[in-house]
ZAKOL-508802 format. One line per 4 residues: number of its first residue (from 1); their letters; for each residue x, y, z of C-alpha. Coordinates in nm, 3 decimals, padded with zeros to 5 digits. Layout:
N
NUM) a) X Y Z | ...
//
This chain:
594
1) mase) -11.398 -04.286 16.344 | -11.678 -04.013 16.442 | -11.592 -03.778 16.705 | -11.921 -03.866 16.863
5) aelr) -11.776 -04.217 16.975 | -11.568 -04.026 17.211 | -11.756 -04.011 17.560 | -11.610 -03.789 17.837
9) krnt) -11.690 -03.855 18.187 | -11.723 -03.499 18.376 | -11.802 -03.488 18.759 | -12.063 -03.234 18.887
13) pkst) -11.912 -03.080 19.191 | -12.134 -03.091 19.523 | -12.139 -02.845 19.778 | -12.301 -02.880 20.131
17) nadl) -12.371 -02.590 20.354 | -12.269 -02.647 20.713 | -12.492 -02.561 21.029 | -12.324 -02.261 21.187
21) kseq) -12.398 -02.227 21.573 | -12.337 -01.875 21.779 | -12.183 -01.939 22.104 | -12.236 -01.748 22.396
25) keqq) -11.929 -01.545 22.564 | -11.945 -01.449 22.959 | -11.876 -01.099 23.050 | -11.592 -01.020 23.179
29) pkak) -11.605 -00.746 23.465 | -11.442 -00.445 23.359 | -11.112 -00.349 23.530 | -11.000 -00.037 23.597
33) pnae) -10.715 00.112 23.432 | -10.394 00.175 23.557 | -10.052 00.361 23.501 | -09.919 00.023 23.433
37) gsra) -10.172 -00.124 23.217 | -10.165 00.174 23.031 | -09.827 00.132 22.952 | -09.865 -00.224 22.874
41) qesa) -10.113 -00.117 22.623 | -09.930 00.150 22.464 | -09.652 -00.125 22.387 | -09.889 -00.368 22.263
45) lsst) -10.025 -00.097 22.014 | -09.692 00.028 21.902 | -09.598 -00.372 21.846 | -09.892 -00.387 21.607
49) afiv) -09.841 -00.068 21.437 | -09.483 -00.210 21.369 | -09.606 -00.546 21.251 | -09.849 -00.364 21.034
53) lavl) -09.619 -00.137 20.864 | -09.363 -00.416 20.796 | -09.661 -00.647 20.640 | -09.732 -00.345 20.447
57) gaaa) -09.367 -00.287 20.353 | -09.308 -00.645 20.258 | -09.642 -00.611 20.018 | -09.503 -00.302 19.850
61) vlvy) -09.169 -00.459 19.795 | -09.379 -00.795 19.668 | -09.580 -00.559 19.422 | -09.294 -00.381 19.298
65) lnpa) -09.064 -00.680 19.245 | -09.369 -00.867 19.085 | -09.653 -00.624 18.945 | -09.859 -00.924 18.774
69) vvte) -09.958 -01.012 19.161 | -10.185 -00.666 19.109 | -10.202 -00.658 18.728 | -10.330 -01.049 18.691
73) tvye) -10.609 -00.942 18.977 | -10.737 -00.647 18.743 | -10.720 -00.831 18.419 | -10.948 -01.094 18.594
77) ffgf) -11.193 -00.834 18.714 | -11.209 -00.676 18.366 | -11.222 -01.037 18.228 | -10.944 -01.083 18.073
81) dtda) -10.733 -01.432 18.047 | -10.477 -01.381 18.294 | -10.222 -01.525 17.989 | -10.273 -01.174 17.859
85) apve) -10.179 -00.997 18.118 | -10.046 -00.630 18.049 | -09.692 -00.625 17.979 | -09.464 -00.371 17.790
89) ptra) -09.452 -00.383 17.443 | -09.096 -00.552 17.339 | -08.948 -00.685 17.053 | -08.778 -00.944 17.168
93) gfva) -09.095 -01.172 17.208 | -09.153 -01.142 16.838 | -08.844 -01.246 16.677 | -08.858 -01.511 16.449
97) dvek) -08.871 -01.899 16.518 | -08.651 -01.986 16.204 | -08.648 -02.327 16.221 | -09.026 -02.354 16.184
101) rdav) -09.062 -02.077 15.982 | -08.835 -02.227 15.733 | -09.029 -02.562 15.756 | -09.338 -02.384 15.632
105) kaaf) -09.145 -02.208 15.331 | -09.016 -02.570 15.272 | -09.375 -02.701 15.267 | -09.471 -02.412 15.024
109) rhaw) -09.199 -02.500 14.798 | -09.303 -02.855 14.786 | -09.678 -02.745 14.713 | -09.563 -02.460 14.403
113) laye) -09.285 -02.690 14.239 | -09.555 -02.968 14.228 | -09.791 -02.768 14.055 | -09.527 -02.593 13.849
117) rdam) -09.431 -02.926 13.738 | -09.752 -03.070 13.616 | -10.001 -02.784 13.585 | -09.835 -02.403 13.573
121) gdde) -10.056 -02.198 13.451 | -10.337 -02.431 13.538 | -10.646 -02.272 13.751 | -10.656 -02.576 14.009
125) yhpi) -10.416 -02.879 14.128 | -10.478 -03.222 14.124 | -10.135 -03.361 14.316 | -10.253 -03.743 14.306
129) shkg) -10.315 -03.750 13.921 | -10.082 -03.510 13.875 | -10.263 -03.236 13.664 | -10.456 -02.905 13.645
133) tnlt) -10.747 -02.791 13.548 | -10.953 -02.462 13.479 | -11.218 -02.305 13.608 | -11.396 -02.291 13.203
137) eagg) -11.410 -02.496 12.895 | -11.286 -02.158 12.762 | -10.957 -02.133 12.951 | -10.791 -02.023 13.295
141) igyt) -10.711 -01.681 13.447 | -10.399 -01.820 13.646 | -10.573 -01.869 13.964 | -10.310 -02.071 14.147
145) vvds) -09.993 -01.835 14.011 | -10.145 -01.497 14.087 | -10.263 -01.641 14.416 | -09.948 -01.759 14.524
149) idtm) -09.711 -01.453 14.418 | -09.754 -01.254 14.719 | -09.626 -01.549 14.919 | -09.308 -01.610 14.739
153) limg) -09.236 -01.252 14.776 | -09.256 -01.272 15.180 | -09.097 -01.585 15.174 | -08.796 -01.491 14.953
157) lqde) -08.834 -01.743 14.731 | -08.717 -01.543 14.460 | -08.618 -01.820 14.145 | -08.983 -01.937 14.221
161) yera) -09.103 -01.581 14.184 | -08.885 -01.486 13.895 | -09.044 -01.793 13.678 | -09.396 -01.711 13.816
165) rkwv) -09.344 -01.326 13.695 | -09.243 -01.502 13.373 | -09.568 -01.676 13.352 | -09.774 -01.369 13.434
169) aekl) -09.606 -01.125 13.197 | -09.593 -01.335 12.877 | -09.938 -01.606 12.915 | -10.179 -01.429 13.138
173) tfeq) -10.466 -01.331 12.972 | -10.836 -01.229 13.080 | -10.989 -01.246 12.723 | -11.165 -01.569 12.823
177) danf) -11.512 -01.590 12.683 | -11.664 -01.786 12.979 | -11.836 -01.683 13.327 | -11.601 -01.656 13.641
181) ntfe) -11.716 -01.610 13.969 | -11.705 -01.181 14.057 | -11.612 -01.230 14.361 | -11.351 -01.521 14.380
185) ttir) -11.201 -01.355 14.068 | -11.179 -01.028 14.276 | -10.975 -01.153 14.629 | -10.772 -01.429 14.434
189) vlgg) -10.665 -01.252 14.091 | -10.716 -00.878 14.137 | -10.597 -00.878 14.534 | -10.302 -01.098 14.468
193) llsa) -10.199 -00.843 14.150 | -10.239 -00.584 14.356 | -10.064 -00.711 14.653 | -09.792 -00.811 14.405
197) yalt) -09.770 -00.432 14.310 | -09.766 -00.321 14.661 | -09.442 -00.549 14.726 | -09.231 -00.486 14.437
201) ndsl) -09.392 -00.147 14.260 | -09.368 -00.357 13.961 | -09.609 -00.194 13.692 | -09.673 -00.539 13.536
205) yldk) -09.891 -00.611 13.833 | -10.120 -00.273 13.812 | -10.130 -00.285 13.443 | -10.286 -00.648 13.485
209) avdl) -10.498 -00.521 13.736 | -10.661 -00.228 13.583 | -10.722 -00.458 13.281 | -10.865 -00.737 13.508
213) gdri) -11.053 -00.429 13.701 | -11.236 -00.317 13.416 | -11.392 -00.624 13.290 | -11.505 -00.675 13.614
217) mpaf) -11.682 -00.339 13.636 | -11.977 -00.452 13.392 | -12.132 -00.659 13.683 | -12.233 -00.337 13.897
221) dtpa) -12.477 -00.277 13.613 | -12.775 -00.411 13.802 | -13.074 -00.197 13.924 | -12.975 -00.174 14.249
225) rlpt) -12.600 -00.127 14.164 | -12.533 -00.475 14.330 | -12.271 -00.703 14.148 | -12.408 -00.989 13.952
229) smvn) -12.257 -01.328 14.089 | -12.096 -01.423 13.774 | -11.907 -01.172 13.509 | -11.810 -01.269 13.136
233) laqr) -11.458 -01.172 13.103 | -11.432 -01.102 12.738 | -11.759 -00.989 12.692 | -11.752 -00.786 12.992
237) kgvr) -12.085 -00.847 13.106 | -12.252 -00.953 13.434 | -12.404 -01.275 13.482 | -12.696 -01.387 13.707
241) aedn) -12.628 -01.700 13.902 | -12.861 -01.966 13.796 | -12.832 -02.173 14.112 | -12.959 -01.881 14.377
245) kglv) -13.253 -01.770 14.149 | -13.102 -01.447 14.080 | -13.020 -01.355 14.436 | -12.655 -01.233 14.509
249) stae) -12.450 -01.343 14.814 | -12.445 -01.073 15.111 | -12.059 -01.176 15.150 | -11.976 -01.183 14.770
253) istl) -12.115 -00.845 14.741 | -11.954 -00.696 15.030 | -11.606 -00.846 14.971 | -11.463 -00.646 14.638
257) qlef) -11.441 -00.303 14.875 | -11.041 -00.323 14.976 | -10.946 -00.466 14.611 | -11.150 -00.191 14.389
261) ryla) -11.100 00.070 14.648 | -10.696 00.031 14.658 | -10.701 00.019 14.265 | -10.877 00.370 14.262
265) yltd) -10.629 00.521 14.503 | -10.358 00.363 14.247 | -10.509 00.487 13.928 | -10.727 00.803 14.022
269) ndey) -10.983 00.640 13.913 | -11.295 00.693 14.142 | -11.547 00.490 13.921 | -11.409 00.199 14.107
273) wdav) -11.420 00.373 14.446 | -11.779 00.412 14.349 | -11.882 00.107 14.236 | -11.846 -00.101 14.567
277) envm) -11.895 00.233 14.776 | -12.234 00.224 14.644 | -12.291 -00.165 14.733 | -12.196 -00.056 15.075
281) rtir) -12.466 00.244 15.090 | -12.757 -00.027 14.938 | -12.643 -00.260 15.193 | -12.662 00.027 15.514
285) sssl) -12.970 00.126 15.409 | -13.156 -00.210 15.369 | -12.978 -00.333 15.721 | -13.186 -00.511 15.997
289) ttgl) -13.219 -00.374 16.312 | -13.007 -00.639 16.495 | -12.697 -00.507 16.282 | -12.694 -00.876 16.171
293) asif) -12.735 -00.940 15.758 | -12.894 -01.234 15.597 | -12.699 -01.422 15.336 | -12.890 -01.334 15.064
297) mnpe) -12.973 -00.988 14.877 | -13.210 -00.886 14.568 | -13.013 -00.710 14.277 | -13.339 -00.580 14.181
301) dgrf) -13.448 -00.391 14.458 | -13.158 -00.384 14.665 | -13.322 -00.557 14.980 | -13.199 -00.842 15.210
305) vlsa) -13.424 -01.164 15.121 | -13.562 -01.364 15.411 | -13.279 -01.636 15.472 | -13.018 -01.756 15.696
309) irlg) -12.807 -01.553 15.933 | -12.460 -01.658 15.982 | -12.101 -01.600 16.013 | -12.032 -01.892 15.811
313) srgd) -12.036 -01.940 15.422 | -12.229 -01.630 15.259 | -12.206 -01.451 15.567 | -11.879 -01.437 15.660
317) syye) -11.646 -01.188 15.456 | -11.949 -00.938 15.525 | -11.848 -00.891 15.876 | -11.461 -00.899 15.767
321) yllk) -11.478 -00.628 15.546 | -11.650 -00.397 15.778 | -11.403 -00.385 16.026 | -11.085 -00.398 15.701
325) qylq) -11.272 -00.099 15.535 | -11.215 00.091 15.866 | -10.896 -00.009 15.889 | -10.788 00.020 15.517
329) tnlt) -10.823 00.411 15.529 | -10.665 00.456 15.861 | -10.961 00.477 16.097 | -11.089 00.752 15.918
333) envy) -11.446 00.642 15.766 | -11.658 00.625 16.075 | -11.954 00.493 15.910 | -11.805 00.158 15.872
337) qemy) -11.681 00.184 16.248 | -12.054 00.249 16.311 | -12.178 -00.054 16.102 | -11.911 -00.283 16.239
341) ngam) -11.973 -00.198 16.598 | -12.354 -00.255 16.533 | -12.317 -00.575 16.375 | -12.066 -00.680 16.659
345) dgvh) -12.344 -00.606 16.916 | -12.622 -00.827 16.704 | -12.347 -01.087 16.715 | -12.343 -01.090 17.054
349) ghli) -12.674 -01.041 17.133 | -12.785 -01.344 16.913 | -12.511 -01.577 16.777 | -12.274 -01.607 17.040
353) kkgq) -12.347 -01.931 17.263 | -12.171 -02.139 17.517 | -12.127 -02.507 17.548 | -12.365 -02.679 17.790
357) ysgm) -12.093 -02.920 17.942 | -11.762 -02.710 17.898 | -11.881 -02.389 17.868 | -11.675 -02.321 17.509
361) tyts) -11.788 -02.015 17.309 | -11.965 -02.088 16.972 | -12.150 -01.939 16.718 | -12.456 -02.018 16.594
365) elip) -12.700 -01.939 16.312 | -13.018 -01.830 16.269 | -13.267 -02.028 16.020 | -13.588 -01.879 15.937
369) ernp) -13.885 -02.086 15.944 | -14.264 -02.051 15.928 | -14.498 -02.210 16.183 | -14.841 -02.355 16.136
373) rgei) -14.999 -02.028 16.137 | -14.765 -01.893 15.846 | -14.568 -01.655 16.045 | -14.200 -01.636 16.059
377) qwrl) -13.981 -01.779 16.331 | -13.631 -01.769 16.369 | -13.463 -02.108 16.482 | -13.121 -02.116 16.674
381) mpkq) -12.868 -02.390 16.470 | -12.593 -02.476 16.704 | -12.381 -02.526 16.409 | -12.043 -02.352 16.309
385) dhlv) -11.825 -02.369 15.973 | -11.465 -02.373 15.986 | -11.509 -02.083 15.801 | -11.589 -01.911 16.078
389) cffg) -11.270 -01.946 16.279 | -11.146 -01.655 16.122 | -11.384 -01.457 16.338 | -11.187 -01.484 16.686
393) gslm) -10.855 -01.312 16.549 | -11.073 -01.060 16.382 | -11.244 -00.988 16.688 | -10.945 -00.910 16.879
397) lgav) -10.823 -00.670 16.594 | -11.127 -00.484 16.586 | -11.094 -00.454 16.942 | -10.778 -00.316 16.933
401) tsga) -10.907 -00.042 16.675 | -11.242 00.008 16.659 | -11.271 -00.068 17.006 | -10.969 00.123 17.168
405) vrhp) -10.976 00.443 17.387 | -10.617 00.553 17.205 | -10.384 00.447 16.971 | -10.167 00.232 16.943
409) vsip) -10.281 -00.003 17.227 | -09.996 -00.217 17.469 | -09.905 -00.545 17.324 | -10.160 -00.696 17.497
413) prps) -10.374 -00.448 17.519 | -10.469 -00.305 17.920 | -10.795 -00.297 18.010 | -10.813 00.084 18.036
417) eltp) -10.729 00.126 17.660 | -11.010 -00.094 17.558 | -11.378 00.039 17.562 | -11.628 -00.190 17.721
421) rgkr) -11.726 -00.276 17.345 | -11.343 -00.362 17.302 | -11.298 -00.553 17.601 | -11.591 -00.782 17.530
425) dwqt) -11.458 -00.809 17.184 | -11.143 -00.943 17.299 | -11.236 -01.176 17.522 | -11.459 -01.318 17.266
429) gvel) -11.231 -01.333 17.007 | -10.974 -01.517 17.256 | -11.246 -01.777 17.345 | -11.361 -01.841 17.024
433) ietc) -11.002 -01.923 16.922 | -10.969 -02.157 17.175 | -11.258 -02.335 17.018 | -11.111 -02.384 16.720
437) vqth) -10.828 -02.501 16.797 | -11.002 -02.772 17.023 | -11.220 -02.889 16.696 | -10.855 -03.002 16.587
441) dtat) -10.908 -03.267 16.837 | -10.943 -03.548 16.617 | -10.783 -03.829 16.489 | -10.589 -03.637 16.281
445) glap) -10.510 -03.327 16.443 | -10.722 -03.128 16.165 | -11.036 -02.976 16.211 | -11.373 -03.082 16.000
449) eivh) -11.573 -02.847 15.759 | -11.847 -02.822 16.005 | -11.920 -02.898 16.344 | -12.226 -02.902 16.562
453) frip) -12.263 -02.824 16.919 | -12.453 -02.987 17.163 | -12.795 -02.822 17.338 | -13.084 -02.916 17.585
457) sdnv) -13.269 -03.070 17.311 | -13.070 -03.317 17.222 | -13.172 -03.472 17.546 | -12.810 -03.646 17.652
461) vgsg) -12.817 -03.752 17.984 | -12.586 -03.981 18.214 | -12.269 -03.930 18.400 | -12.094 -04.011 18.039
465) vpqd) -12.201 -03.732 17.782 | -12.036 -03.662 17.461 | -11.824 -03.374 17.405 | -11.940 -03.038 17.317
469) wyik) -11.892 -03.034 16.971 | -11.945 -03.350 16.723 | -11.948 -03.365 16.347 | -12.350 -03.441 16.282
473) gaep) -12.384 -03.780 16.066 | -12.064 -03.922 16.122 | -12.091 -04.291 16.243 | -11.844 -04.591 16.308
477) wapa) -11.783 -04.757 15.977 | -12.002 -04.562 15.774 | -11.909 -04.324 15.474 | -11.764 -03.987 15.617
481) pyda) -12.052 -03.700 15.599 | -11.957 -03.398 15.404 | -11.910 -03.196 15.731 | -11.632 -03.453 15.784
485) ryil) -11.350 -03.306 15.551 | -11.057 -03.107 15.599 | -10.974 -02.918 15.266 | -10.662 -02.749 15.369
489) rpet) -10.833 -02.443 15.495 | -10.652 -02.131 15.680 | -10.920 -01.979 15.886 | -10.773 -02.101 16.253
493) vesl) -10.406 -02.043 16.132 | -10.511 -01.697 16.046 | -10.672 -01.594 16.397 | -10.360 -01.765 16.525
497) fiay) -10.163 -01.510 16.352 | -10.365 -01.201 16.473 | -10.353 -01.301 16.798 | -09.988 -01.378 16.851
501) rltg) -09.906 -01.063 16.671 | -10.144 -00.881 16.921 | -10.033 -01.051 17.259 | -09.707 -01.227 17.224
505) ddky) -09.824 -01.513 17.377 | -09.652 -01.829 17.255 | -09.889 -02.082 17.328 | -10.039 -01.918 16.940
509) rryg) -09.723 -02.020 16.781 | -09.714 -02.400 16.951 | -10.118 -02.432 16.833 | -10.028 -02.320 16.492
513) wkif) -09.716 -02.558 16.478 | -09.909 -02.855 16.615 | -10.176 -02.786 16.304 | -09.911 -02.748 16.074
517) qaie) -09.767 -03.070 16.167 | -10.092 -03.250 16.108 | -10.089 -03.116 15.782 | -09.744 -03.260 15.698
521) thcr) -09.860 -03.553 15.829 | -10.196 -03.645 15.677 | -10.211 -03.401 15.376 | -09.880 -03.424 15.232
525) iesg) -09.790 -03.647 14.909 | -09.459 -03.736 14.879 | -09.447 -03.726 14.477 | -09.574 -03.369 14.542
529) gyas) -09.836 -03.097 14.680 | -10.080 -03.154 14.938 | -10.431 -03.302 14.948 | -10.778 -03.268 15.102
533) iinv) -10.895 -03.541 15.318 | -11.230 -03.668 15.329 | -11.249 -03.770 15.730 | -11.050 -03.604 15.998
537) dqvp) -11.152 -03.878 16.255 | -11.005 -04.161 16.020 | -10.625 -04.271 16.002 | -10.496 -04.390 15.789
541) vvhe) -10.652 -04.079 15.598 | -10.831 -04.126 15.235 | -10.716 -03.830 15.000 | -10.944 -03.598 14.761
545) dkme) -10.717 -03.525 14.465 | -10.737 -03.145 14.492 | -10.496 -02.877 14.649 | -10.708 -02.583 14.674
549) tflm) -10.526 -02.271 14.613 | -10.580 -02.118 14.956 | -10.334 -02.338 15.069 | -10.028 -02.159 14.921
553) setl) -10.217 -01.806 14.925 | -10.345 -01.851 15.279 | -10.290 -02.144 15.503 | -09.881 -02.147 15.484
557) kyly) -09.852 -01.751 15.461 | -10.021 -01.716 15.781 | -09.826 -02.005 15.926 | -09.517 -01.835 15.817
561) llfe) -09.598 -01.502 15.961 | -09.698 -01.693 16.269 | -09.313 -01.780 16.302 | -09.185 -01.485 16.158
565) ddsv) -09.045 -01.145 16.320 | -09.368 -00.906 16.340 | -09.169 -00.642 16.144 | -09.264 -00.796 15.840
569) lpls) -09.609 -00.701 15.744 | -09.681 -00.520 16.051 | -10.061 -00.484 16.106 | -10.038 -00.125 16.199
573) ewvf) -09.928 -00.043 15.823 | -10.097 -00.370 15.648 | -10.453 -00.508 15.608 | -10.512 -00.832 15.476
577) ntea) -10.786 -00.942 15.242 | -10.998 -01.225 15.275 | -10.747 -01.414 15.057 | -10.489 -01.294 15.245
581) hplp) -10.342 -01.079 15.014 | -10.166 -00.800 15.184 | -10.271 -00.448 15.097 | -10.103 -00.135 15.231
585) iida) -10.324 00.109 15.456 | -10.370 00.436 15.265 | -10.464 00.777 15.386 | -10.733 00.894 15.105
589) arka) -10.833 01.233 15.011 | -11.179 01.066 15.002 | -11.450 00.907 15.267 | -11.758 00.762 15.245
593) nf) -12.044 01.004 15.189 | -12.323 00.828 15.330
//
């Protein structure tokens, strides 16, 4: 059943102004002072002073015993949730929830063992038909295996890991004469190999990473040095994408940097670093004055092409990696901090909006259109992809790093530890996470791929109004629109993991556990594996026969870490690539030179 079908009544509070009447007081004749009156007056003053001192003393004791009385008021003044009131950092709040953590581990084994049984080595897995497929007719490049290895290491699944490593050592080859997506191959396979090396120091993974990196490098051979969307790994040749008229996606070309810079750091080969830094130099020189980026660029001249501006598909990880490039080199490359801060100013100035009924915070998209006179106008579309749900956690992480007055900050941060921009980003991040959690308010408890938000032009009136967000095109008893599906995406639980690490607030674990239970209830295939569902508002669900690799690489990894002790992969020492592969924060000798 479509989410629009559920109507919620809201009552608008009314207030009235009472008429205030002033009353005339009779003038009383002044009495002459006398000795007895003076003594009475002194006695009254003494009693009053005693009462005042007693009240102040009691208040002081109350504040001493319960400092939250003051700190919560201060937090409210600065716009912080009282749920995140400052407390002294403590390890006690971050101990593992072993039962829930191990339940997530069991879910990973349920997914992996089915894939290993039916499709070991294939790029993708189809749990209902019990088979695997590859991305090209020439063969695969181990997407699922390499994407999952670091999760096994983190979870301590030694037997599964040893079998996966054996496959990589004996069967993984990149000598495939076919076109592979440059971005996806980098974040999933190159990122997976580098993360496995960082966690094990096993040269097998570094050797494979160097081989793959060298095969991807020719993609950067374009006039503007912006990488092509595809690359033929056997021919070592960049290939233009046919579906986008040769244009390149902003998110895709700006989400290779963590991987190639770490590869350069490990090998002392600056060519890797130079290739991805040139991309950022070009983006910065072409950037819009708003700090935002449209979703396509031209690899011929290095300029942005008139196209949508959004935090969802083809835009999302551009903003993510602005911050993470600053984090990767231990907060030393100020150019990325400047680009990130400018982008966040643009996001707040143009894309962050409030729901008209409940006031929930959400992000919009800007769509360029030509008016009858041929002039370009930007139309604001209240549309938010599930992909955007990474952004709440990213904003909170940025607030305590780029937006911090000093390092490290408290857990959670005190207002005095953050700049005004940091306070703003923290609060928006908290609110966006709440919105993303609310989009799980469906029949299945899972969020749809895309939601829209109510705006005044909807002309919805009456005492009963639809909720702020809805699934566009969803109608009872009609085929489900694409927007209604859930494909095992990780973005909300990614933000929950970050938010919990930065606050210690147990509500983020409660949210995550509820989402995990919904996945178990509606996506689990009893014979093995997990499948996407066609409509989050229909029960019983209809499955799609596909298990995305990011289920094991991201969704289950972030859920596991949410319930794990915070000594495992601390955010002060590791940065996660956009496919959730942890890479260590490095102290590199070189810095950005633009």
